[in-house]
C-alpha positions as CSV (number, residue, x, y, z in Angstrom):
1,M,-21.0,6.8,36.1
2,E,-18.9,4.5,33.9
3,S,-17.7,2.5,36.8
4,Y,-21.3,2.2,38.1
5,K,-22.5,1.0,34.7
6,G,-19.6,-1.6,34.7
7,T,-20.6,-2.9,38.1
8,L,-24.2,-3.4,36.9
9,Q,-22.9,-5.2,33.8
10,A,-20.8,-7.5,35.9
11,A,-23.7,-8.3,38.3
12,S,-25.9,-9.2,35.3
13,A,-23.7,-12.3,34.7
14,A,-25.4,-13.9,37.7
15,I,-28.6,-14.4,35.8
16,F,-27.0,-16.4,33.0
17,P,-27.2,-19.7,34.9
18,L,-30.9,-19.0,35.4
19,M,-31.4,-18.3,31.7
20,F,-29.4,-21.4,30.6
21,P,-29.6,-23.9,33.4
22,T,-28.1,-26.8,31.4
23,S,-25.1,-24.8,30.1
24,E,-21.7,-25.2,31.7
25,V,-20.5,-22.1,29.9
26,A,-23.3,-20.0,31.4
27,A,-22.6,-21.3,34.8
28,K,-19.0,-20.1,34.7
29,A,-19.6,-16.8,32.8
30,Q,-18.1,-13.7,34.2
31,L,-18.5,-10.2,32.8
32,G,-16.2,-7.3,33.4
33,K,-16.9,-3.9,31.9
34,D,-14.6,-4.3,28.9
35,K,-15.8,-7.9,28.3
36,V,-19.4,-6.7,28.1
37,D,-18.5,-4.1,25.5
38,Y,-16.5,-6.6,23.5
39,T,-19.3,-9.2,23.7
40,I,-21.9,-6.8,22.6
41,C,-19.8,-5.4,19.7
42,Y,-18.3,-8.6,18.4
43,G,-20.6,-11.2,19.7
44,I,-23.5,-10.1,17.5
45,A,-21.4,-8.7,14.7
46,L,-21.6,-11.9,12.7
47,Y,-25.4,-11.8,12.9
48,F,-25.6,-8.3,11.4
49,R,-23.0,-9.2,8.8
50,N,-25.0,-12.2,7.7
51,M,-28.1,-10.1,7.6
52,L,-26.3,-7.6,5.4
53,L,-25.1,-10.3,3.0
54,S,-28.6,-11.7,2.8
55,S,-30.0,-8.3,1.9
56,L,-27.4,-7.9,-0.9
57,V,-28.5,-11.0,-2.7
58,N,-31.1,-9.1,-4.8
59,V,-29.1,-6.0,-5.1
60,P,-27.8,-5.6,-8.7
61,Y,-25.0,-3.2,-8.0
62,L,-23.2,-1.9,-4.9
63,V,-20.2,0.3,-3.9
64,V,-17.4,-1.0,-1.7
65,C,-15.8,1.6,0.5
66,F,-12.6,1.0,2.5
67,G,-10.1,2.9,4.5
68,E,-7.0,2.0,6.5
69,A,-6.0,3.3,10.0
70,L,-3.8,2.2,12.8
71,N,-5.4,0.0,15.5
72,K,-3.6,1.2,18.6
73,V,-4.5,-2.0,20.5
74,T,-3.2,-4.6,18.0
75,Q,-0.6,-2.2,16.6
76,K,-1.6,-3.2,13.1
77,Q,-3.2,-1.5,10.1
78,Q,-7.0,-2.1,10.1
79,M,-8.9,-2.0,6.9
80,D,-12.5,-1.2,7.5
81,V,-14.9,-2.2,4.7
82,L,-18.3,-0.7,4.1
83,I,-21.0,-1.4,1.6
84,R,-23.2,1.3,0.0
85,Y,-26.2,0.2,-2.0
86,W,-29.7,1.2,-3.1
87,D,-32.4,-0.3,-0.9
88,A,-35.5,-0.7,-3.1
89,A,-37.7,-1.5,-0.1
90,D,-36.9,1.8,1.6
91,Y,-36.2,3.7,-1.6
92,S,-33.0,5.1,-0.2
93,V,-29.2,4.7,-0.3
94,K,-27.8,2.8,2.6
95,T,-24.3,2.5,3.9
96,R,-23.5,-0.5,6.1
97,Y,-20.4,-1.8,7.8
98,L,-19.3,-5.2,6.5
99,T,-16.1,-6.3,8.1
100,F,-12.5,-5.4,8.8
101,C,-9.1,-7.0,8.1
102,F,-5.8,-6.6,9.9
103,M,-2.6,-5.9,7.9
104,G,1.1,-5.5,8.6
105,H,2.3,-4.0,5.3
106,T,0.0,-2.0,3.2
107,C,1.4,-2.4,-0.3
108,A,-1.0,-2.8,-3.2
109,E,-0.7,-6.6,-3.0
110,D,-1.6,-6.5,0.7
111,L,-4.6,-4.3,0.1
112,A,-5.7,-6.6,-2.7
113,S,-5.5,-9.7,-0.5
114,A,-7.3,-8.1,2.3
115,F,-10.0,-6.7,0.0
116,R,-10.6,-10.1,-1.6
117,Q,-10.9,-11.6,1.8
118,A,-13.4,-9.0,2.9
119,V,-15.7,-9.3,-0.2
120,E,-15.3,-13.0,-0.8
121,K,-19.0,-13.6,-0.4
122,I,-20.0,-10.8,-2.8
123,K,-20.1,-11.4,-6.5
124,G,-17.5,-9.3,-8.4
125,S,-20.1,-8.5,-11.1
126,K,-22.0,-6.5,-8.5
127,I,-19.2,-4.1,-7.6
128,L,-19.9,-0.9,-9.4
129,Q,-17.3,1.2,-7.8
130,V,-14.6,1.2,-5.1
131,S,-14.5,4.2,-2.9
132,M,-11.2,5.1,-1.2
133,D,-8.9,7.9,-0.2
134,G,-6.0,9.1,-2.2
135,P,-2.6,7.4,-1.6
136,N,-0.9,6.2,-4.8
137,V,-0.8,2.6,-3.5
138,N,-4.6,2.7,-3.6
139,F,-4.6,3.6,-7.2
140,K,-2.3,0.7,-8.0
141,F,-4.6,-1.6,-6.1
142,L,-7.6,-0.3,-8.1
143,Q,-5.8,-0.8,-11.3
144,S,-5.0,-4.4,-10.4
145,L,-8.6,-5.0,-9.4
146,K,-9.9,-3.6,-12.7
147,E,-7.6,-5.9,-14.6
148,E,-8.7,-8.9,-12.5
149,L,-12.4,-8.1,-13.1
150,R,-11.7,-7.6,-16.8
151,E,-10.2,-11.0,-17.1
152,S,-13.3,-12.5,-15.6
153,D,-15.7,-10.5,-17.9
154,E,-16.8,-8.4,-14.9
155,S,-15.2,-5.2,-16.2
156,H,-17.9,-2.6,-15.6
157,I,-16.3,-1.1,-12.5
158,L,-16.6,2.6,-12.5
159,D,-13.5,4.7,-11.8
160,I,-14.3,8.2,-10.5
161,G,-10.9,8.7,-8.8
162,S,-10.2,9.0,-5.1
163,C,-12.0,10.8,-2.2
164,S,-12.6,14.5,-3.0
165,L,-12.1,15.3,0.7
166,H,-8.5,14.3,0.6
167,A,-7.8,15.8,-2.8
168,I,-9.2,19.2,-2.1
169,N,-7.8,19.2,1.5
170,G,-4.3,18.4,0.0
171,A,-4.7,21.0,-2.7
172,Y,-5.5,23.7,-0.2
173,K,-2.6,22.7,2.0
174,A,-0.2,22.6,-1.0
175,G,-1.4,26.0,-2.1
176,H,-0.8,27.5,1.3
177,V,2.7,26.1,1.5
178,A,3.5,27.4,-2.0
179,S,2.3,30.9,-1.1
180,G,4.9,31.1,1.6
181,W,2.5,33.1,3.8
182,D,2.8,30.6,6.7
183,L,-0.6,31.5,8.2
184,V,-0.6,28.2,10.1
185,S,2.1,29.4,12.5
186,L,0.1,32.6,13.1
187,L,-3.1,30.7,13.8
188,R,-1.5,28.2,16.1
189,S,0.5,30.8,18.0
190,A,-2.4,33.2,18.4
191,Y,-4.3,30.3,20.1
192,N,-1.4,29.0,22.2
193,L,-0.4,32.5,23.3
194,F,-3.5,32.7,25.5
195,K,-4.2,29.0,26.1
196,C,-4.5,28.2,29.9
197,I,-2.9,31.5,30.9
198,P,-5.5,33.6,32.8
199,A,-3.1,36.5,33.5
200,R,-2.3,37.0,29.8
201,R,-5.9,36.7,28.9
202,A,-6.7,39.3,31.5
203,D,-4.0,41.6,30.0
204,F,-5.5,41.1,26.5
205,V,-9.0,42.1,27.7
206,S,-7.6,45.0,29.6
207,F,-5.5,46.4,26.7
208,T,-8.0,45.9,23.9
209,G,-11.4,45.7,25.5
210,C,-12.0,42.5,23.5
211,S,-13.1,39.3,25.2
212,K,-12.8,37.0,22.2
213,F,-9.7,34.9,21.6
214,S,-8.3,32.8,18.7
215,L,-9.8,29.4,18.1
216,K,-7.8,26.2,17.8
217,F,-6.4,25.3,14.4
218,C,-6.3,21.7,13.3
219,A,-3.8,21.0,10.6
220,V,-5.4,17.6,9.7
221,R,-8.6,19.1,8.5
222,W,-7.5,22.2,6.7
223,L,-10.8,23.1,5.2
224,E,-12.7,22.8,8.5
225,N,-10.7,25.8,9.8
226,S,-12.5,28.6,8.1
227,T,-14.1,29.6,11.4
228,V,-10.5,29.8,12.9
229,I,-9.4,32.2,10.1
230,C,-12.6,34.2,10.5
231,R,-12.0,34.6,14.2
232,A,-8.3,35.6,13.5
233,L,-9.5,38.2,11.1
234,E,-12.0,39.5,13.6
235,I,-9.5,40.0,16.4
236,L,-6.6,41.0,14.2
237,P,-6.9,44.7,15.2
238,H,-7.0,43.7,18.8
239,L,-3.9,41.6,18.4
240,I,-2.1,44.5,16.9
241,V,-3.1,46.7,19.9
242,F,-2.0,44.0,22.3
243,V,1.5,43.7,20.7
244,Q,1.9,47.5,20.8
245,Q,1.0,47.6,24.5
246,C,3.4,44.8,25.2
247,K,6.2,46.7,23.5
248,E,5.4,49.8,25.5
249,K,5.2,47.9,28.8
250,A,8.3,45.7,28.7
251,H,7.3,43.9,31.9
252,K,4.1,42.7,30.2
253,R,5.9,41.4,27.1
254,P,5.8,37.6,26.9
255,T,9.0,35.8,26.1
256,C,7.5,32.6,24.6
257,L,7.8,31.6,20.9
258,S,4.1,32.0,20.3
259,Y,4.3,35.7,21.1
260,K,7.3,36.2,18.8
261,V,5.4,34.6,15.9
262,V,2.4,36.8,16.5
263,E,4.5,39.9,16.9
264,E,6.3,39.3,13.6
265,A,3.1,38.4,11.8
266,V,1.0,41.4,12.8
267,S,3.9,43.7,11.7
268,N,3.3,42.6,8.1
269,Q,1.0,45.1,6.4
270,V,-0.3,42.5,3.9
271,L,-1.7,40.2,6.7
272,S,-5.0,42.0,6.6
273,A,-5.3,40.9,2.9
274,K,-3.9,37.5,3.3
275,L,-6.4,36.3,5.8
276,P,-9.5,37.2,3.8
277,F,-8.1,35.7,0.7
278,A,-7.3,32.4,2.5
279,L,-10.7,32.5,4.1
280,S,-12.5,32.9,0.8
281,I,-10.7,29.9,-0.7
282,A,-11.5,27.8,2.4
283,E,-15.2,28.7,2.4
284,E,-15.7,27.9,-1.3
285,S,-14.0,24.6,-0.9
286,E,-16.0,23.8,2.3
287,S,-19.3,24.3,0.5
288,F,-18.2,21.8,-2.2
289,L,-17.2,19.2,0.4
290,R,-20.4,19.7,2.4
291,E,-22.7,19.2,-0.6
292,L,-20.8,16.1,-1.9
293,Q,-20.4,14.3,1.4
294,T,-23.8,12.5,1.4
295,D,-25.3,9.1,0.9
296,K,-27.4,10.5,-2.0
297,P,-26.5,9.4,-5.5
298,I,-24.7,12.5,-6.7
299,V,-22.0,11.0,-8.9
300,P,-23.7,12.4,-12.0
301,F,-23.1,15.9,-10.6
302,L,-19.5,15.4,-9.5
303,S,-17.9,16.5,-12.8
304,A,-19.9,19.7,-13.1
305,A,-19.2,20.5,-9.4
306,L,-15.5,20.0,-9.8
307,E,-15.5,22.1,-13.0
308,S,-17.4,24.9,-11.2
309,I,-15.0,25.1,-8.3
310,L,-12.0,24.9,-10.6
311,R,-13.2,27.8,-12.8
312,S,-14.2,29.9,-9.7
313,L,-10.8,29.5,-8.1
314,L,-8.9,30.1,-11.4
315,S,-11.0,33.3,-12.0
316,R,-9.4,34.8,-8.9
317,I,-5.9,34.8,-10.4
318,L,-6.1,34.2,-14.2
319,K,-7.2,36.6,-16.9
320,R,-9.5,35.7,-19.8
321,P,-8.0,36.5,-23.1
322,T,-9.9,38.4,-25.8
323,G,-11.3,36.5,-28.8
324,E,-8.9,38.4,-31.1
325,A,-5.9,37.3,-29.0
326,R,-6.9,33.7,-29.3
327,E,-7.3,33.9,-33.0
328,S,-4.1,35.9,-33.7
329,N,-1.9,33.7,-31.5
330,P,-3.5,30.2,-31.0
331,H,-0.2,28.7,-29.9
332,N,0.5,31.3,-27.2
333,N,2.4,29.5,-24.4
334,H,0.7,31.7,-21.8
335,V,-2.8,30.4,-22.6
336,V,-4.0,27.4,-20.6
337,V,-6.7,25.2,-22.1
338,F,-9.0,23.1,-19.8
339,P,-10.9,20.6,-22.0
340,I,-13.8,19.0,-20.1
341,S,-16.1,16.4,-21.6
342,G,-19.5,17.9,-22.4
343,V,-18.4,21.5,-21.5
344,P,-17.4,24.2,-24.0
345,E,-13.7,24.7,-24.2
346,R,-12.5,27.7,-22.2
347,Q,-9.2,29.5,-22.1
348,F,-7.5,31.5,-19.4
349,H,-4.6,33.8,-19.6
350,T,-1.9,33.4,-16.9
351,R,-1.0,37.0,-16.6
352,I,-2.2,38.5,-13.3
353,I,-4.3,40.5,-12.4
354,T,-7.8,41.2,-13.9
355,P,-9.5,44.5,-13.5
356,A,-10.8,45.3,-10.0
357,D,-14.5,45.0,-11.0
358,K,-13.9,41.3,-12.1
359,E,-11.4,40.0,-9.6
360,P,-12.4,39.4,-5.9
361,S,-8.8,39.3,-4.6
362,Q,-7.9,42.4,-6.5
363,R,-10.9,44.3,-5.1
364,L,-9.9,43.2,-1.6
365,L,-6.3,44.2,-2.2
366,N,-7.3,47.6,-3.5
367,E,-9.4,48.2,-0.4
368,R,-6.5,47.2,1.8
369,V,-4.1,49.3,-0.2
370,R,-6.3,52.4,0.4
371,V,-6.6,51.6,4.1
372,V,-3.0,50.9,5.0
373,G,-1.1,52.4,2.1
374,L,0.7,49.3,1.0
375,E,4.0,49.7,-0.9
376,T,4.3,48.4,-4.4
377,R,6.6,45.6,-3.4
378,N,4.0,44.4,-0.8
379,V,1.3,44.5,-3.5
380,D,3.4,42.4,-5.8
381,Y,4.2,40.0,-3.0
382,F,0.5,39.6,-2.2
383,R,-0.3,38.9,-5.9
384,S,2.4,36.3,-6.1
385,G,1.1,34.6,-3.0
386,C,-2.5,34.6,-4.3
387,S,-1.4,32.8,-7.5
388,S,0.3,30.1,-5.5
389,E,-2.5,29.8,-3.0
């Protein structure tokens, strides 16, 4: 279908001389498939860019968004720049692509130079905020931009930090690594164990009676993998049965690394508690990201949303002290204070764990302890991992 479309595009070049009979360029025009795509994309890009700049003339404030990624064709870093603004005519927030810049190095000075080039036709006084992801070099660039605008009396730029997606994604990943549970290896191995191997899939169905298999885990987007963890939790009993059957029937036992990882993981009694805990953290973080990834003006709600998710996550592992304890020992090193502007000061005690009726992870752990009879050392190990996660 693509080749047929390309043939039609190439044939359309024959009508150019008829459309522009006096043009020598039109008489010699030839269009291949890639050239048509390039012409459509970049040939009219300038028109849309000028249209956007014209629409920004009467806009009092706007947000500049940028991100860098490798352009595989040019083998250079490409900075894409978008503009987000309030369209009074349509009474809505609009996000429009402005331009791009190529870079070799991506130091703060290089980012600043490319940024200035991209927004050279936009007044600095209109830039309300710069939206970006989280590398430290971006923060250095933002600091230099704020100083530059301050010197020119255009210092009202709003600093609300970096992209929440990267920060929370990174926090979840860091917590997983700190826990030492290594659920990633299990999730990947459980998927690869049955990927493109019909005979092994047939054995799994035969041994367990289950026709569901693990889903693919993507380590780039950690918080989009709650469905993967959910599926792993759903088929965990069947994976245990499969491993047991493979041990009993030696000729059916796979020799690949994926099987060894799965076999070792399912032998851990605490696995049935680890997966739900990791799932609950991922689902709560996902809801935050879904609600805040929108073109709607929700910056006024960002602080409260961050505070809410912080308190919710901390409540899983930290214990609230009594009022008497705070008054009798105000300098207790085990008390962590989280002052947030406009929010009453709260304190949390770092000693784990709270009573079962107040602690989700503890309720879950108690349930698993009753079901599988976990030993004390396994309970302590799980608690320690929860506090790291």
